[in-house]
N, C-alpha and C positions, 0 to 999 in steps of 0.2 A: 068725333069727326074732325079731321085736320083741314084747315083752310090753307090754300096756296098763298104764299106771300108774293108771288109774281102777279103783277097787275094783268087783268084780262087782255088788254091790247098788246102786251108783250108776249103773254102766254101763247096766243095764236101764231105769233111769229116764230115760235120754237118748234113747230111741227117738223118732225124728221130729225131733230137735233140729237136724239139719243142714238141715231144710226150714223153719226158723224165718223168718217174714216179717220180723221186726225185724232179725235178723242180715243177711239177704240184702239188704234195702233199705239198711241202714247201710253195708254193704260196698260196694254200688254207689255210694251217695252219697259215700263217702270217695274212691273212684276218680275220680268226676266232679269232686269238689271239688278234688282234687290237680291235675287237668288245668287247671281254671279258675284256681286259685291260681298255677300256673306262668305262665299266659298274662297274668295281671294284675300279676305281680311288677314289671315295669318301671314301672308306675304307682304302686307302693308301697301297694297295697291287696290284701286277700285277698277271695275270692269272698263270704264272709259279710259283710264290710264293704261290698262293692259292692252286695249285695242290700239292706242297710240304707240306704245312700245313695240308691239308686233309690226305695225305698219312701218315704223322707222327702221326696225331691224331688217325688214325685207327690202327696203329701198334706199338705205342710207348711202351717202348723204342725200337727203331729200329736201327740196325747197318747201317752205311753209305753204305756198300756193298749191303745189302738187299733193302735199299731204292732206290739205283741205279737200281737194277733189277726191283723193283716195277714200277718205273717211266720210264724204258727203257732209262735211261740217262747215258751218259758217266760219269764215276766216278769222273774224274778230274773236269769236268764242274760242276757237282753236288756239289762237295766239295767246290768249289769257291762260288757257290750260297748259300750254307749252312753257310759258313763263314760270308758272308754279312748279311744274315738273323740273325745270332747269334749276330753280331755287332749291328744290329737294335733292338736286344732284343726280337726277335720273337721265338728263339729256344735256347736250351742248348745243347751243344755237350760235351760229357764226354771225359775224358782223355783216352788214350789207355788202354784197358783191358788186362788181361793176355794173351788173344788170339789175341792181337794186333788190336782189333776192337775198334771203337769209336761208341758210341750210341747217337742218337738224340731224344730229347723230346721237347714238346712245353713248352714255358715259360708262365707265367700268361699273359704277353702282347700278345703272340702268340694265346692263347685261346681267348682273347678278340678280337683280330684281326679277327680270324676265325668266331667268333660270329657276328661281324659287317659285314663281307664280304659274309657270306653264303646266307643271304637273297638277296643281290645284285646279286650273282652268280645265285641263283635259278630263279630270275626274268629274267635275260638275257638268261638263259638256256631255260626257258619256251617260251620266245619270239622267240628264234632261232628255236627251235623244231616246234613251231606252224607255223613259216614261211616256213619251208621245209616239214612239215607234219610228224606226229608222226610215222606212218608206214614206211615212207621213211627213217626217222632217224634210226629206229631199224634195217632196212635192211642195211643201210649204216654202222652202228656200226658193224654188223656181218661181212660185207665185209672188213672193215678196220682192224678188228681183224685178219681175214684170211691173208690180205696183210702183216700185221706185222709179223705173224708167218712164212710166206713164206720167208720174208726178213731175219728174225732171223735164220731160217734153212740154207738159202743160205750163210749167213755170217759165221755161225758155220762150214759149210762144207769148205768154202774158207780158214778159219783159220786152219782147220785140214790139208788140202792139203798143205798149206804153211809150216806148222810145219813139215810135212813129208818130204817136199823138203829140208828144212833146216837140218833135221836130216840126210838125205841121203847125203847131200853135206859135212857133217862133218865126214863121214865114210872113 
């Protein structure tokens, strides 16, 4: 018989934790990311880098702020990733413009990397969608989009309430 190492007063506070949306979605995201990372390995990019390369290719030149919004990525984390990709020669990041923005474009190496990785991505994407079913995937995409929008609205509302509380405490 195994004994729980979690103290009883904490254990009772964990009710419902195994149904945590954040944990479940991140666990799924890690599994899918690992699948795509393995498939993209021959091209020398990870799935996160591939997503950035695609977003930049579609929108370049794109400001780091707009890229952050496109990818729903924390700006600080994205800036770190972009710096590493620039160091690897995949991207170019401009100096700050008059509006204090920096713009990202693909380098020649980034374009070649995207050309090499796109067929690998397409192959794993087709396999994954076939494994879960195309109709199921389309429904899941729509549901995931709804979940993202709900979370974004909730976070925006929370930030607004927090800002109002801070303003009220300064009066």
